C-alpha positions as CSV (number, residue, x, y, z in Angstrom):
1,M,48.5,-20.6,-18.6
2,T,50.4,-19.7,-21.8
3,Q,49.1,-19.6,-25.3
4,E,51.4,-19.1,-28.4
5,V,49.5,-18.2,-31.6
6,I,50.6,-17.5,-35.1
7,F,48.1,-15.7,-37.4
8,A,48.9,-15.9,-41.1
9,G,47.6,-14.9,-44.5
10,F,47.8,-12.2,-47.1
11,G,48.2,-8.5,-46.3
12,G,44.8,-6.8,-46.2
13,Q,43.0,-9.7,-44.5
14,G,43.3,-8.3,-41.0
15,I,46.0,-10.7,-39.9
16,L,47.9,-8.2,-37.8
17,S,44.6,-6.8,-36.4
18,M,43.6,-10.2,-35.2
19,G,46.9,-10.5,-33.3
20,K,46.6,-6.9,-31.9
21,F,43.1,-7.4,-30.6
22,L,44.1,-10.7,-28.9
23,A,47.2,-9.1,-27.5
24,F,45.2,-6.0,-26.2
25,G,42.6,-8.4,-24.6
26,G,45.4,-10.2,-22.8
27,M,47.1,-7.0,-21.8
28,D,43.8,-5.5,-20.5
29,K,43.4,-8.8,-18.5
30,G,46.8,-8.2,-16.9
31,M,48.6,-10.9,-18.7
32,N,52.2,-10.7,-20.1
33,V,51.9,-10.2,-23.8
34,S,54.1,-10.3,-26.9
35,W,52.9,-9.2,-30.4
36,C,55.4,-9.5,-33.2
37,P,54.3,-8.7,-36.8
38,S,55.9,-9.8,-39.9
39,Y,54.9,-8.8,-43.4
40,G,56.4,-8.4,-46.9
41,P,57.1,-5.1,-48.6
42,E,54.1,-5.6,-50.9
43,M,51.6,-4.9,-48.0
44,R,48.1,-5.7,-49.5
45,G,48.4,-9.1,-51.3
46,G,51.9,-9.9,-49.8
47,T,52.4,-12.4,-47.0
48,A,51.6,-11.3,-43.5
49,N,51.8,-13.0,-40.2
50,C,52.1,-12.2,-36.6
51,S,53.1,-14.1,-33.4
52,V,51.2,-13.5,-30.2
53,I,52.1,-14.9,-26.8
54,L,49.8,-14.5,-23.9
55,S,51.0,-15.7,-20.5
56,E,50.6,-15.4,-16.8
57,E,54.4,-16.0,-16.6
58,E,57.1,-13.8,-17.9
59,I,57.8,-14.2,-21.6
60,G,61.4,-14.9,-22.4
61,A,61.4,-14.1,-26.1
62,P,58.8,-13.1,-28.7
63,I,59.8,-15.9,-31.1
64,I,57.5,-18.8,-31.6
65,S,58.9,-22.0,-33.1
66,A,56.2,-24.4,-32.0
67,P,52.8,-22.6,-31.6
68,D,49.9,-24.0,-29.7
69,T,47.6,-22.6,-32.3
70,I,47.7,-21.3,-35.9
71,V,45.0,-19.3,-37.5
72,V,45.4,-19.3,-41.3
73,M,43.6,-17.4,-44.0
74,N,45.3,-18.8,-47.1
75,R,46.9,-22.0,-48.4
76,P,50.5,-20.8,-48.4
77,S,50.2,-20.1,-44.7
78,L,48.9,-23.6,-43.9
79,D,51.7,-25.0,-46.0
80,K,54.3,-23.0,-44.1
81,F,53.0,-23.3,-40.5
82,E,51.1,-26.6,-40.3
83,K,54.1,-28.7,-39.4
84,T,55.2,-26.3,-36.6
85,V,52.0,-26.7,-34.5
86,K,52.6,-28.6,-31.2
87,P,51.1,-32.1,-31.1
88,G,47.6,-31.7,-29.5
89,G,47.5,-28.1,-30.9
90,L,44.9,-26.3,-32.8
91,I,44.6,-25.2,-36.4
92,I,41.8,-22.7,-37.3
93,L,41.4,-22.0,-41.0
94,D,39.2,-20.2,-43.5
95,S,37.8,-23.0,-45.5
96,D,36.7,-20.6,-48.3
97,L,40.4,-19.9,-49.0
98,V,42.2,-22.9,-47.7
99,T,40.8,-25.8,-49.8
100,R,43.3,-28.6,-48.9
101,E,42.9,-30.8,-45.9
102,V,45.2,-30.6,-42.9
103,E,47.7,-33.5,-43.2
104,R,48.2,-34.0,-39.5
105,D,46.0,-36.1,-37.3
106,D,47.5,-35.1,-34.0
107,V,45.9,-31.6,-33.9
108,T,42.4,-30.3,-33.7
109,V,41.2,-28.6,-36.8
110,I,38.4,-26.0,-37.1
111,R,37.3,-25.2,-40.6
112,I,35.2,-22.1,-41.0
113,P,33.9,-20.7,-44.3
114,S,34.6,-17.2,-42.8
115,Q,34.4,-15.3,-46.1
116,T,30.9,-16.6,-46.7
117,E,29.8,-16.0,-43.1
118,A,31.3,-12.5,-43.1
119,E,29.5,-11.5,-46.2
120,A,26.2,-12.9,-44.7
121,I,26.9,-10.6,-41.7
122,G,27.6,-7.6,-43.8
123,S,31.2,-7.4,-45.0
124,A,33.9,-9.8,-46.1
125,K,36.3,-7.6,-44.2
126,I,35.3,-9.1,-40.9
127,A,36.2,-12.7,-41.8
128,N,39.2,-12.4,-39.6
129,M,37.0,-11.7,-36.6
130,I,35.0,-14.9,-37.1
131,L,38.3,-16.8,-36.9
132,L,39.3,-14.8,-33.8
133,G,36.0,-15.6,-32.1
134,A,36.7,-19.3,-32.7
135,L,40.1,-19.0,-31.2
136,V,39.0,-17.4,-27.9
137,E,36.2,-19.9,-27.5
138,K,38.3,-23.0,-28.1
139,T,41.4,-21.9,-26.2
140,G,39.8,-19.9,-23.4
141,I,42.9,-17.7,-23.1
142,I,40.7,-14.7,-22.8
143,S,36.9,-14.6,-22.7
144,K,34.5,-13.3,-25.3
145,D,33.8,-10.3,-23.1
146,E,37.5,-9.5,-22.7
147,L,37.9,-9.6,-26.5
148,L,34.9,-7.4,-27.0
149,E,36.3,-4.9,-24.4
150,S,39.5,-5.0,-26.4
151,L,37.6,-4.0,-29.5
152,K,35.8,-1.2,-27.7
153,G,38.9,0.2,-26.1
154,H,41.4,-0.2,-29.0
155,G,39.2,-0.5,-32.1
156,K,36.8,1.4,-34.2
157,E,33.4,2.0,-32.5
158,T,31.7,2.3,-35.9
159,F,32.2,-1.4,-36.7
160,F,31.8,-2.8,-33.2
161,E,28.4,-4.4,-33.7
162,M,29.4,-6.1,-36.9
163,N,32.7,-7.3,-35.3
164,K,30.7,-8.6,-32.3
165,N,28.4,-10.5,-34.6
166,A,31.4,-12.0,-36.4
167,I,33.1,-13.0,-33.1
168,E,29.8,-14.7,-32.0
169,K,29.6,-16.6,-35.3
170,G,33.2,-17.9,-34.8
171,I,32.2,-19.0,-31.2
172,E,29.3,-21.0,-32.7
173,Y,31.7,-22.8,-35.0
174,A,34.2,-23.5,-32.2
175,K,31.4,-25.0,-30.0
176,K,30.4,-27.4,-32.8
177,A,34.0,-28.5,-33.3
């Protein structure tokens, strides 16, 4: 099984972190992994995206031209990457920040008001983890437990419970979709 994912949004939204935790989860599972960040010189507020490939096979190159899934946290990212998703692919988006509809009808779309849900959990900073939870649930590339272990092993223990709650909220949305 191979999954090619692009995470995209503005710097400061945790775009690169989403990719890292997914990559760590795959790596800890024994998969072949590629994580390739890309961000503008502005850092916070500038564009940020990263490509993650998880595969049981060898990965030939870290470049993704037709992702299986995109996770977007702003409209410019949807505008940029929507057309690149493979037919039958998945688009997960933060509906609090991406207000336009997805134009394609050959992909599955999961719209999550992740800013609102994150604030209800305790911090808008965990909106990214809600989207990541939806991704692991819908794709099955790694399990929730593998993702949580990745957070424990490679993340900050202080925010573990809040991140766990966020991931579980994303899983709830993915199950409804």
